[in-house]
ROMARGU-769072 format. One line per 3 residues: their letters; for each residue x, y, z of C-alpha. Coordinates in steps of 0.05 Angstrom, whole numbers. Layout:
<recs>
a> X Y Z ~ ... .
</recs>
This chain:
<recs>
mph> 285 837 -740 ~ 279 879 -677 ~ 227 834 -646 .
vgy> 269 771 -649 ~ 321 792 -600 ~ 270 820 -552 .
sld> 225 759 -555 ~ 281 710 -538 ~ 305 751 -479 .
vgs> 273 702 -430 ~ 309 733 -370 ~ 278 801 -383 .
eik> 210 771 -393 ~ 213 733 -327 ~ 242 793 -290 .
kqk> 186 838 -316 ~ 134 786 -298 ~ 161 781 -227 .
eds> 159 856 -217 ~ 87 856 -239 ~ 71 798 -193 .
aer> 104 832 -134 ~ 65 895 -147 ~ -1 856 -150 .
aqd> 18 819 -86 ~ 27 883 -47 ~ -44 904 -65 .
vls> -78 840 -45 ~ -88 858 28 ~ -85 933 20 .
der> -144 977 35 ~ -141 1011 -32 ~ -190 1000 -88 .
pra> -186 1017 -161 ~ -201 1092 -169 ~ -220 1136 -227 .
dge> -166 1178 -259 ~ -154 1241 -218 ~ -188 1215 -156 .
ert> -150 1230 -92 ~ -113 1169 -65 ~ -107 1156 9 .
prh> -35 1144 30 ~ -21 1070 40 ~ 13 1076 107 .
app> -30 1130 137 ~ -102 1106 137 ~ -149 1154 173 .
hgg> -172 1105 226 ~ -141 1133 289 ~ -107 1085 337 .
lsv> -133 1024 298 ~ -87 1043 241 ~ -26 1031 285 .
lfs> -49 960 299 ~ -61 947 225 ~ 6 976 206 .
hft> 41 930 255 ~ 2 871 228 ~ 23 890 157 .
kyr> 95 892 178 ~ 95 824 212 ~ 39 793 171 .
pfl> 80 735 140 ~ 105 713 208 ~ 37 717 241 .
ill> 6 677 184 ~ 61 624 191 ~ 49 620 266 .
flv> -26 610 254 ~ -12 556 202 ~ 38 520 247 .
mvt> -13 516 304 ~ -69 491 258 ~ -22 439 227 .
fws> 4 414 293 ~ -66 406 320 ~ -92 369 259 .
lsr> -33 321 254 ~ -16 307 327 ~ -84 291 356 .
tad> -79 219 333 ~ -32 208 392 ~ -94 211 436 .
ipv> -128 157 392 ~ -192 198 384 ~ -228 139 352 .
ide> -233 107 421 ~ -269 168 449 ~ -316 167 390 .
rar> -334 94 398 ~ -331 84 473 ~ -401 111 486 .
dlv> -431 64 433 ~ -393 5 464 ~ -418 21 534 .
enq> -489 31 508 ~ -487 -38 475 ~ -464 -68 541 .
fry> -520 -35 579 ~ -570 -55 526 ~ -547 -128 531 .
qit> -554 -128 606 ~ -622 -94 605 ~ -647 -140 550 .
tdv> -625 -202 589 ~ -658 -176 652 ~ -724 -161 615 .
ntn> -725 -229 580 ~ -712 -264 646 ~ -762 -227 689 .
fpl> -816 -214 637 ~ -815 -275 591 ~ -889 -269 572 .
lay> -888 -195 556 ~ -905 -177 484 ~ -847 -161 438 .
nek> -866 -88 427 ~ -874 -77 501 ~ -806 -109 515 .
vsm> -773 -63 464 ~ -807 -2 496 ~ -786 -23 565 .
ink> -714 -36 543 ~ -708 32 508 ~ -737 69 568 .
rly> -689 35 616 ~ -631 47 569 ~ -647 122 564 .
eaa> -650 128 639 ~ -584 90 647 ~ -550 135 596 .
qsd> -565 196 640 ~ -533 165 701 ~ -465 176 732 .
afd> -452 101 727 ~ -458 105 651 ~ -409 163 646 .
kav> -360 127 692 ~ -366 65 649 ~ -349 106 587 .
rdv> -288 136 621 ~ -265 68 644 ~ -272 39 574 .
var> -233 98 544 ~ -177 90 594 ~ -174 14 587 .
yks> -175 14 511 ~ -124 69 504 ~ -77 32 551 .
wyr> -79 -27 504 ~ -52 15 446 ~ 5 46 486 .
ddq> 71 17 510 ~ 96 14 581 ~ 121 86 577 .
gqt> 52 111 554 ~ 74 123 482 ~ 21 107 430 .
ylf> 43 52 382 ~ 60 73 311 ~ 0 74 265 .
tpd> 27 41 202 ~ 68 -23 190 ~ 118 13 145 .
syy> 134 61 202 ~ 163 2 240 ~ 211 -13 183 .
wyr> 241 57 183 ~ 241 58 259 ~ 281 -7 260 .
lar> 332 18 209 ~ 340 81 251 ~ 349 37 313 .
nie> 402 -2 275 ~ 440 63 261 ~ 439 82 334 .
eng> 458 11 357 ~ 504 -13 302 ~ 527 51 267 .
hvg> 494 30 201 ~ 425 11 175 ~ 439 -64 174 .
tii> 441 -117 228 ~ 511 -138 205 ~ 564 -118 155 .
keg> 569 -169 99 ~ 621 -163 44 ~ 635 -92 66 .
ipf> 563 -66 62 ~ 506 -64 113 ~ 462 -126 109 .
del> 394 -139 140 ~ 385 -209 167 ~ 313 -198 189 .
rna> 281 -190 119 ~ 267 -241 65 ~ 283 -298 112 .
pdg> 324 -340 112 ~ 366 -306 58 ~ 366 -235 85 .
dip> 369 -172 43 ~ 405 -106 32 ~ 369 -50 68 .
tas> 331 1 26 ~ 374 60 6 ~ 336 119 34 .
lmp> 346 184 72 ~ 289 165 118 ~ 325 127 174 .
yal> 380 179 177 ~ 328 234 181 ~ 295 197 239 .
vaw> 361 193 276 ~ 376 266 264 ~ 306 286 289 .
hkl> 316 242 351 ~ 383 275 367 ~ 353 344 356 .
wrf> 296 328 405 ~ 344 300 456 ~ 376 369 463 .
ans> 310 391 496 ~ 292 324 528 ~ 349 275 538 .
gvs> 301 220 558 ~ 258 219 496 ~ 256 150 463 .
let> 268 137 390 ~ 198 110 382 ~ 168 175 410 .
stf> 210 218 363 ~ 191 172 305 ~ 118 180 323 .
yfs> 122 256 317 ~ 170 259 258 ~ 112 263 208 .
vfm> 81 320 248 ~ 147 358 245 ~ 154 347 170 .
gvl> 81 365 160 ~ 92 432 193 ~ 152 446 149 .
svc> 113 425 87 ~ 55 472 102 ~ 105 529 111 .
vvf> 136 514 43 ~ 68 512 9 ~ 52 579 41 .
lia> 117 608 12 ~ 102 580 -57 ~ 33 612 -59 .
rkv> 60 676 -28 ~ 114 680 -81 ~ 62 674 -136 .
agd> 5 716 -109 ~ 20 747 -41 ~ 8 735 32 .
lag> -67 723 28 ~ -60 669 -24 ~ -6 637 19 .
lfa> -52 639 80 ~ -108 603 43 ~ -61 553 10 .
gfv> -27 535 76 ~ -95 528 111 ~ -121 482 56 .
iai> -60 438 63 ~ -61 437 139 ~ -133 411 145 .
hpl> -138 372 80 ~ -157 298 90 ~ -105 272 42 .
fvl> -49 312 75 ~ -72 288 144 ~ -77 216 118 .
fny> -3 215 99 ~ 26 261 153 ~ -11 247 218 .
ggy> 27 229 280 ~ 50 156 279 ~ 57 154 202 .
adt> 133 154 194 ~ 143 138 120 ~ 182 166 62 .
qvi> 122 205 34 ~ 130 258 88 ~ 201 273 65 .
vff> 184 268 -9 ~ 127 317 -1 ~ 171 367 35 .
lss> 231 360 -11 ~ 190 362 -76 ~ 154 425 -52 .
lim> 219 457 -29 ~ 252 442 -96 ~ 195 475 -133 .
lva> 201 537 -88 ~ 276 540 -102 ~ 262 533 -177 .
lla> 214 593 -173 ~ 266 634 -137 ~ 320 614 -187 .
aew> 275 637 -245 ~ 270 708 -218 ~ 337 731 -246 .
rww> 357 768 -184 ~ 418 765 -138 ~ 390 705 -100 .
sli> 374 666 -163 ~ 446 641 -168 ~ 443 615 -97 .
agi> 376 581 -111 ~ 403 550 -175 ~ 462 522 -137 .
vff> 418 494 -82 ~ 370 463 -132 ~ 417 406 -152 .
plm> 438 382 -82 ~ 364 380 -64 ~ 351 338 -126 .
yvl> 407 291 -105 ~ 377 283 -35 ~ 308 270 -65 .
rht> 338 217 -111 ~ 358 177 -49 ~ 288 182 -21 .
wag> 240 171 -78 ~ 245 127 -140 ~ 207 180 -181 .
wyf> 254 236 -161 ~ 264 258 -233 ~ 190 276 -239 .
ifi> 203 343 -204 ~ 258 358 -255 ~ 208 341 -310 .
vva> 158 390 -282 ~ 210 446 -281 ~ 237 430 -350 .
lsa> 169 422 -382 ~ 145 487 -350 ~ 205 523 -381 .
viy> 190 491 -448 ~ 117 510 -446 ~ 135 581 -423 .
vav> 181 590 -482 ~ 131 557 -529 ~ 76 605 -508 .
lli> 123 664 -519 ~ 141 638 -588 ~ 68 627 -606 .
qha> 48 696 -583 ~ 103 729 -623 ~ 90 684 -683 .
vkt> 17 706 -684 ~ 37 779 -673 ~ 93 784 -724 .
kkw> 75 727 -771 ~ 148 710 -781 ~ 167 640 -803 .
fyy> 227 640 -756 ~ 182 629 -696 ~ 146 571 -728 .
vll> 212 536 -743 ~ 233 544 -671 ~ 166 516 -648 .
vml> 173 455 -693 ~ 244 443 -668 ~ 222 451 -596 .
agl> 164 403 -605 ~ 209 352 -639 ~ 259 356 -582 .
vvy> 205 345 -529 ~ 173 287 -566 ~ 240 252 -578 .
tgy> 262 262 -506 ~ 196 237 -479 ~ 196 176 -524 .
wfs> 268 159 -508 ~ 259 166 -432 ~ 193 127 -429 .
stv> 226 68 -465 ~ 284 62 -416 ~ 288 4 -368 .
yfk> 299 53 -311 ~ 233 88 -325 ~ 194 23 -329 .
qtl> 226 -2 -264 ~ 206 63 -231 ~ 133 54 -252 .
vri> 134 -15 -220 ~ 166 11 -155 ~ 116 68 -147 .
gis> 56 24 -163 ~ 35 52 -231 ~ 54 -10 -271 .
del> 51 -84 -253 ~ 115 -124 -255 ~ 121 -174 -312 .
slf> 106 -236 -271 ~ 51 -288 -273 ~ 46 -284 -197 .
ptg> -3 -236 -166 ~ 18 -171 -133 ~ -12 -139 -72 .
fks> -29 -71 -100 ~ -104 -83 -92 ~ -95 -88 -17 .
vle> -55 -23 -9 ~ -100 37 4 ~ -52 89 -24 .
lrs> -45 50 -90 ~ -119 42 -103 ~ -150 77 -162 .
igs> -197 136 -152 ~ -244 105 -202 ~ -291 163 -219 .
lnr> -295 239 -225 ~ -345 242 -167 ~ -297 204 -123 .
lvg> -240 250 -144 ~ -280 311 -124 ~ -297 280 -57 .
vlg> -225 261 -41 ~ -200 331 -59 ~ -246 365 -10 .
glv> -314 371 -42 ~ -350 409 -97 ~ -340 480 -69 .
vmv> -265 472 -64 ~ -261 441 -133 ~ -302 498 -163 .
vfa> -252 549 -134 ~ -194 508 -161 ~ -225 500 -230 .
fqf> -243 574 -234 ~ -173 598 -215 ~ -140 545 -259 .
gvm> -181 567 -319 ~ -166 641 -305 ~ -92 628 -301 .
awe> -91 585 -364 ~ -130 638 -402 ~ -89 697 -378 .
nak> -22 663 -392 ~ -45 642 -461 ~ -74 710 -479 .
nrp> -23 756 -446 ~ 51 751 -431 ~ 59 685 -392 .
kfs> 81 686 -319 ~ 132 631 -306 ~ 109 618 -234 .
evv> 37 608 -257 ~ 59 564 -315 ~ 95 520 -264 .
lvv> 33 513 -222 ~ -10 494 -282 ~ 40 443 -308 .
wal> 53 415 -238 ~ -22 406 -226 ~ -36 374 -294 .
lll> 22 325 -291 ~ -1 299 -223 ~ -76 300 -232 .
vpg> -73 249 -289 ~ -35 195 -249 ~ -78 214 -190 .
fra> -134 175 -221 ~ -89 114 -220 ~ -69 118 -147 .
irf> -88 159 -86 ~ -14 168 -70 ~ -5 215 -129 .
lyf> -63 258 -108 ~ -25 269 -43 ~ 33 298 -84 .
flp> -19 337 -124 ~ -37 377 -61 ~ 17 432 -65 .
pfa> -3 460 -133 ~ -76 446 -117 ~ -73 484 -51 .
aiv> -34 541 -82 ~ -85 549 -138 ~ -144 545 -89 .
gmg> -108 597 -46 ~ -100 643 -105 ~ -174 635 -122 .
car> -195 651 -51 ~ -149 712 -50 ~ -181 735 -115 .
vvh> -250 731 -83 ~ -226 772 -24 ~ -195 824 -70 .
vap> -258 834 -113 ~ -308 831 -54 ~ -305 906 -40 .
dll> -317 922 -113 ~ -378 876 -114 ~ -407 911 -53 .
rhf> -396 979 -85 ~ -429 954 -148 ~ -491 941 -106 .
qmd> -483 1010 -73 ~ -458 980 -8 ~ -396 1022 -1 .
knv> -362 997 62 ~ -292 1002 92 ~ -248 963 44 .
rvv> -202 934 98 ~ -260 911 142 ~ -294 879 83 .
kwl> -232 841 63 ~ -221 817 135 ~ -293 793 140 .
vga> -293 759 73 ~ -225 727 86 ~ -247 700 154 .
gll> -312 675 123 ~ -274 638 69 ~ -229 605 120 .
lll> -290 582 158 ~ -323 556 95 ~ -260 517 77 .
avf> -257 487 146 ~ -331 467 142 ~ -329 438 72 .
iqe> -262 403 77 ~ -275 382 149 ~ -326 330 124 .
dvl> -269 282 108 ~ -212 312 149 ~ -174 268 198 .
tqs> -193 207 159 ~ -142 168 198 ~ -173 186 265 .
ssf> -222 129 252 ~ -163 80 253 ~ -125 46 308 .
paa> -49 39 314 ~ -17 -18 277 ~ 4 -52 341 .
hda> -25 -64 410 ~ -8 -98 476 ~ -28 -167 453 .
mad> 21 -163 394 ~ 75 -135 441 ~ 63 -194 488 .
aar> 71 -243 430 ~ 135 -208 408 ~ 163 -213 479 .
wlv> 146 -287 480 ~ 182 -298 414 ~ 244 -262 440 .
rnt> 246 -304 503 ~ 227 -372 475 ~ 255 -377 404 .
asn> 324 -379 373 ~ 349 -314 344 ~ 348 -343 273 .
sii> 276 -369 278 ~ 231 -348 222 ~ 163 -313 230 .
asw> 111 -327 176 ~ 53 -278 176 ~ 16 -233 127 .
wdf> 57 -177 98 ~ 19 -123 136 ~ 52 -144 201 .
gyf> 121 -166 177 ~ 156 -101 194 ~ 127 -100 265 .
wes> 151 -170 281 ~ 220 -154 253 ~ 222 -93 298 .
aar> 189 -118 362 ~ 208 -192 362 ~ 276 -181 328 .
rpt> 266 -244 288 ~ 271 -254 212 ~ 205 -254 174 .
mfd> 189 -291 110 ~ 141 -238 84 ~ 135 -163 96 .
ggl> 111 -99 63 ~ 170 -97 16 ~ 156 -166 -13 .
ftt> 81 -162 -31 ~ 100 -160 -105 ~ 138 -226 -102 .
eyl> 117 -299 -107 ~ 110 -302 -31 ~ 43 -265 -38 .
ywv> 15 -327 -72 ~ 48 -379 -29 ~ 33 -346 39 .
akv> -38 -334 17 ~ -40 -408 -3 ~ -16 -427 67 .
lnt> -70 -387 101 ~ -126 -405 52 ~ -114 -479 45 .
nrp> -152 -532 83 ~ -92 -580 78 ~ -43 -570 135 .
sla> 6 -616 100 ~ 10 -569 40 ~ 20 -509 87 .
egi> 77 -547 121 ~ 108 -564 54 ~ 107 -492 30 .
lhs> 137 -465 95 ~ 188 -522 95 ~ 213 -503 26 .
aac> 216 -429 44 ~ 253 -443 109 ~ 306 -481 70 .
ger> 324 -417 33 ~ 309 -448 -35 ~ 262 -398 -66 .
gvl> 276 -426 -135 ~ 227 -482 -122 ~ 171 -432 -108 .
kgv> 193 -377 -155 ~ 166 -396 -223 ~ 108 -428 -262 .
yge> 124 -451 -332 ~ 98 -481 -395 ~ 37 -472 -439 .
npn> -6 -489 -379 ~ 23 -453 -317 ~ -38 -473 -275 .
aha> -18 -546 -286 ~ 53 -532 -265 ~ 29 -495 -202 .
all> -15 -555 -185 ~ 45 -600 -196 ~ 86 -559 -148 .
ekf> 30 -561 -97 ~ 26 -637 -102 ~ 101 -642 -94 .
ldf> 100 -597 -32 ~ 40 -632 -2 ~ 64 -704 -6 .
pvd> 116 -738 38 ~ 181 -752 2 ~ 169 -827 -9 .
kvv> 100 -814 -39 ~ 126 -759 -83 ~ 179 -804 -114 .
gds> 132 -862 -122 ~ 72 -824 -147 ~ 50 -847 -216 .
qlg> 38 -777 -243 ~ 104 -749 -219 ~ 146 -809 -235 .
esf> 220 -813 -218 ~ 236 -746 -250 ~ 243 -711 -184 .
trt> 315 -723 -166 ~ 348 -726 -99 ~ 378 -657 -111 .
tle> 311 -625 -121 ~ 283 -659 -60 ~ 341 -636 -18 .
rsr> 331 -564 -41 ~ 258 -561 -20 ~ 260 -608 39 .
cvn> 325 -596 74 ~ 337 -639 135 ~ 349 -581 184 .
prd> 304 -522 166 ~ 301 -463 212 ~ 245 -462 264 .
tfv> 185 -427 233 ~ 127 -395 271 ~ 61 -375 241 .
vlt> 33 -314 276 ~ -40 -293 267 ~ -80 -234 292 .
kdm> -154 -219 290 ~ -142 -169 233 ~ -117 -227 190 .
lyk> -182 -264 202 ~ -218 -210 162 ~ -169 -214 104 .
igl> -194 -282 84 ~ -221 -252 20 ~ -150 -230 1 .
frl> -121 -299 18 ~ -173 -331 -27 ~ -161 -281 -84 .
ygq> -86 -292 -84 ~ -84 -364 -61 ~ -130 -387 -118 .
wdf> -93 -347 -171 ~ -107 -363 -244 ~ -37 -364 -275 .
eaa> -63 -377 -345 ~ -107 -315 -342 ~ -47 -275 -317 .
ryk> -4 -299 -374 ~ -57 -283 -427 ~ -67 -215 -394 .
aev> 7 -200 -403 ~ -1 -216 -477 ~ -63 -173 -490 .
snl> -59 -119 -438 ~ -44 -64 -489 ~ -93 -89 -541 .
sqs> -166 -72 -553 ~ -218 -126 -543 ~ -222 -143 -617 .
qam> -146 -143 -624 ~ -141 -188 -562 ~ -191 -237 -592 .
thl> -151 -239 -658 ~ -86 -249 -620 ~ -113 -307 -579 .
vdt> -143 -341 -640 ~ -82 -333 -684 ~ -28 -347 -632 .
hgf> -60 -402 -590 ~ -108 -433 -639 ~ -170 -417 -598 .
tee> -239 -413 -626 ~ -274 -346 -618 ~ -315 -376 -562 .
qaa> -253 -401 -526 ~ -219 -333 -535 ~ -279 -298 -506 .
gvl> -276 -345 -447 ~ -203 -328 -436 ~ -219 -253 -437 .
yri> -274 -265 -387 ~ -226 -301 -341 ~ -177 -242 -346 .
leq> -232 -192 -330 ~ -259 -235 -273 ~ -191 -239 -240 .
eea> -175 -166 -253 ~ -240 -142 -221 ~ -244 -195 -166 .
spg> -263 -165 -99 ~ -236 -192 -33 ~ -303 -174 -2 .
tvq> -338 -234 -35 ~ -320 -277 26 ~ -368 -265 83 .
isr> -347 -268 156 ~ -378 -235 217 ~ -348 -199 275 .
lsk> -332 -238 338 ~ -392 -248 383 ~ -394 -265 456 .
cpv> -433 -326 477 ~ -455 -323 550 ~ -474 -389 582 .
lgn> -547 -395 601 ~ -561 -463 632 ~ -536 -515 583 .
rlv> -539 -468 524 ~ -496 -413 494 ~ -536 -351 475 .
cdn> -492 -313 427 ~ -495 -240 408 ~ -505 -260 335 .
kfe> -574 -288 354 ~ -554 -361 351 ~ -566 -408 409 .
vdl> -518 -468 413 ~ -531 -532 453 ~ -461 -561 462 .
aam> -486 -628 489 ~ -532 -640 430 ~ -486 -605 380 .
dar> -544 -563 356 ~ -545 -490 334 ~ -606 -451 313 .
qnk> -632 -380 305 ~ -705 -385 323 ~ -718 -452 288 .
ahp> -669 -445 230 ~ -604 -484 226 ~ -539 -460 194 .
ksl> -507 -504 141 ~ -457 -529 192 ~ -436 -521 264 .
vvv> -363 -523 285 ~ -346 -527 359 ~ -274 -524 384 .
kdg> -259 -536 458 ~ -190 -547 486 ~ -164 -551 415 .
krv> -210 -608 395 ~ -257 -597 336 ~ -327 -626 328 .
qrv> -369 -610 267 ~ -442 -623 247 ~ -472 -611 178 .
ynd> -546 -597 171 ~ -584 -622 110 ~ -650 -590 128 .
tta> -630 -519 111 ~ -615 -475 50 ~ -565 -433 89 .
tfa> -495 -428 61 ~ -459 -405 124 ~ -427 -440 183 .
vvv> -431 -423 257 ~ -362 -430 290 ~ -360 -432 366 .
fdd> -295 -436 407 ~ -273 -428 478 ~ -231 -367 494 .
gde> -206 -380 564 ~ -266 -373 610 ~ -311 -347 555 .
wrs> -342 -373 491 ~ -339 -335 425 ~ -374 -345 359 .
llm> -365 -328 285 ~ -410 -333 225 ~ -376 -346 158 .
dvd> -383 -378 90 ~ -385 -453 101 ~ -323 -467 58 .
vad> -282 -416 97 ~ -289 -452 164 ~ -238 -505 143 .
tlv> -183 -456 122 ~ -119 -456 161 ~ -126 -383 183 .
vrm> -193 -397 216 ~ -171 -462 247 ~ -109 -429 277 .
fig> -146 -368 300 ~ -198 -407 339 ~ -142 -448 372 .
edi> -154 -516 339 ~ -101 -572 344 ~ -75 -579 273 .
pyf> -30 -633 243 ~ 41 -611 226 ~ 33 -550 271 .
kkv> 38 -539 346 ~ 2 -484 384 ~ 54 -448 428 .
fqs> 25 -381 447 ~ -45 -351 456 ~ -60 -281 480 .
ket> -123 -256 513 ~ -164 -208 472 ~ -135 -143 499 .
pdr> -156 -117 449 ~ -138 -171 399 ~ -129 -246 397 .
vmv> -59 -266 376 ~ -42 -339 361 ~ 27 -368 349 .
yqa> 37 -438 318 ~ 103 -472 306 ~ 111 -513 242 .
afr> 128 -585 258 ~ 169 -601 196 ~ 173 -671 168 .
nes> 247 -687 165 ~ 243 -750 123 ~ 306 -789 107 .
fsn> 328 -793 35 ~ 360 -861 43 ~ 298 -898 20 .
vsv> 286 -854 -41 ~ 297 -901 -100 ~ 324 -851 -151 .
nvs> 388 -865 -189 ~ 414 -794 -189 ~ 473 -805 -235 .
ltr> 433 -839 -290 ~ 377 -788 -286 ~ 428 -732 -291 .
lam> 458 -767 -351 ~ 390 -764 -385 ~ 384 -691 -367 .
eyf> 452 -673 -394 ~ 436 -709 -459 ~ 375 -667 -470 .
yqn> 412 -604 -451 ~ 461 -619 -508 ~ 409 -638 -560 .
vha> 356 -585 -553 ~ 406 -527 -547 ~ 368 -491 -493 .
ase> 377 -416 -499 ~ 360 -399 -428 ~ 350 -430 -359 .
yns> 275 -422 -368 ~ 274 -462 -433 ~ 323 -512 -405 .
hlm> 275 -526 -348 ~ 219 -537 -397 ~ 259 -585 -439 .
lta> 285 -624 -380 ~ 215 -632 -355 ~ 193 -655 -424 .
aqk> 250 -704 -428 ~ 232 -735 -362 ~ 159 -743 -379 .
ftp> 166 -779 -446 ~ 164 -855 -446 ~ 216 -898 -481 .
tni> 166 -915 -536 ~ 162 -843 -560 ~ 227 -814 -535 .
sel> 256 -813 -605 ~ 199 -768 -626 ~ 223 -717 -576 .
fal> 286 -704 -618 ~ 243 -684 -677 ~ 200 -636 -638 .
nqr> 218 -563 -641 ~ 220 -516 -582 ~ 146 -496 -586 .
nie> 121 -567 -590 ~ 160 -586 -529 ~ 129 -529 -489 .
ktv> 59 -547 -513 ~ 64 -621 -496 ~ 105 -617 -432 .
fdf> 46 -622 -386 ~ 1 -664 -430 ~ 35 -732 -421 .
tnh> 6 -771 -364 ~ 12 -843 -390 ~ 84 -853 -370 .
tnv> 77 -896 -307 ~ 124 -950 -285 ~ 182 -924 -327 .
svd> 249 -936 -295 ~ 312 -895 -303 ~ 345 -955 -334 .
ayv> 294 -953 -390 ~ 311 -880 -404 ~ 385 -895 -406 .
sei> 376 -956 -450 ~ 338 -916 -501 ~ 390 -861 -499 .
kke> 446 -911 -513 ~ 410 -933 -576 ~ 404 -862 -602 .
tea> 470 -829 -583 ~ 542 -839 -562 ~ 527 -811 -494 .
ykr> 537 -880 -462 ~ 612 -871 -471 ~ 612 -821 -415 .
lpe> 571 -865 -368 ~ 629 -892 -325 ~ 656 -822 -316 .
lqq> 589 -795 -294 ~ 577 -852 -246 ~ 644 -840 -213 .
nqs> 635 -765 -205 ~ 562 -747 -197 ~ 578 -679 -168 .
rlv> 602 -654 -236 ~ 531 -651 -261 ~ 485 -601 -231 .
wk> 412 -591 -247 ~ 403 -516 -245 .
</recs>
């Protein structure tokens, strides 16, 4: 069997393939063209072009370095220009034009009140055009640019970081420089972070990122000893982006030569997705993961060449994988790409030889190889580690009834459609080049001897394009193979261009044609991709002077262990700038705090908000952590009622009864909670839709979704009918609730931008076209009223509801220092806590302690005024209640803490007349009936115990329990 040994010599195959690839790569930029047999060939290094040939020969010699220099300059320009906040330059002229228009309009209306409307508009436009040509207008634009940019820069002139997560890694790097480790303290021998997950704290994320930031800062300080850590952090992503572009250039060059590397690097450098995740001010782990994963793939390609450097590359491969493992939860994906590429490469070889020789041996090997791949894939996909990774990287939802914040994270949003995918990846022209080259490579490797490097690119692209539909983040990691393949396609066009011209009898200088075509393609790529490039240039930094002022106030006026409660977007900034613990940050948006903090901001009951924050400040997350039973919505409502009421009313409430023991009350309403401050920004005002979506969460729909998520619609219907006893109509309603919650859009809540309201006489004339008479409490646009008018002055709120209108929105007017501002919003939104705090209203259970001027944002800080009720008047006999609990623990044989909680709740809710029936109920019946009993009022603990004595011998232990209550603990 002479072919067997040859066919399995993978090393020889790869070596031969590399030699062919190297030969093709040398010809890509040469001036030679395919010639007929016997035709005289011009020497490669002696082109008959006089002195110009010397220039070209030098370019050929240093070509890779010149290309890299060009790519570095393009990359640095595209990534670093965010430091100048170009969005302000783009919008300043429009802002000044609106100011001039407002002044001109006011002047025309005042001086020409009887002029016809059309004539007024014509006069306003003419004056505005004349004003826009004046030096005063240009000076106003420059003043606005300078003033606005100063708001987004610190006292040293450094632009604030652009993303909240950047502040987390910046703070950990600062901890390393200040403390010698990533934590704020050392606890039990390991670094511990006191500023996250307040008041409990947390272990810092294990990542290379903060150490890389410190190393980059120290490297920069060799050249500039005065550079700050925040400045070096700002430019870290630019530095990593330059390195990443160089690696992608080397990958494409290794596969198809210098020209392919040039196009690939250029595509990466200006691509909107690459800029979105690598621009200056975006210091996050993605920039390291992108570089490391690309570098590992380059090392894998070098290791597969079977040359003297392959051993070195193979040795380096594993340390790089180890480093990547400590940076990215999905580190093993790169190993999967390499391993699967090798498997496919061998499989293609086996198939080709099986078809050629028709020997059964190859088919047996193919079956064995396929079986190994299927078994390995099935085993790995079923591991807990793999499932946890999917949750961490945002592909899978955690098994919890509480909502997660993936919908509000840009990089985790789904692409949704093929058209959207094409647009995000750079447009139709770029995708056509990619698809063409991808198809050519797939066809050539299937038909002819496969080339391992091209197999790697094909597998790499396919494995990332599929999850790319699920989240934009994965399209970012799809860019290296995408750019390499596009670069190879562009190089192919350059290579065949001279032949096409000769085909049309346009025989031109080959080298000149290639240069012209190459330059034209670079220009076309810049034009077509430039439509969406620098996406992030339309954004502002994550922080500004108003937030910095609030942070300084918190540092000066609050205790070091005070807790900040805000939306998760800003948690990392407050931890970094205010150096105070936060309850909720970007690492906790998949926890129950997403629901409870959204509930705080969305509720119109300040007492409930105080109760939630009180419980969280006590460090007893167990009270807020779970919803149980057949009806989790009812349990959530029960928790809300418990958190909303004062202690004496909770214990005496007829629905709750005396089942809430002193221990439980102490857990959720500790006497000395930490000071807690609610911090709001203007950006949070426009997240009301998110607060409503999460704060009004349907837990029942979430539970049913977990049951039917992997089923078809008909299977889901059958499951709900058979398992829960629903009718088909009820099951259809449940599925509709699941779909409604799954597709709910935060944009359903309407709220306008802030409008100024200049005072004209005794009226406010707002930019939103409403005129407000404060004395008469009247608001109207022309003659139409809103549904309601809310006026807040000096913290006092006055509201008027109009019954003569069909409008569904409210006009909110509030004083902002010496000015008045106005908002239009849905009428039911005006009473939410986030709106009331933002407009500076005096709110029960909260005290306003800080207010910034709008430069450029309005920041409000409220301190929670916790109700520290005494427990001395709570008439609950703890020992006897615990005796009842222990009895039911023993008799229902609870298998877990979850089931124990259900049964205890059931035990406490049954009345003495039917308590004996409880013993006969099985586990499922207890869960089904636990929230259904409401007719159990006026039942004392003595009645419980009396009934227990009749049924059991538990009363023998009563004296012991009464003497030592601490032995019984309700977990």
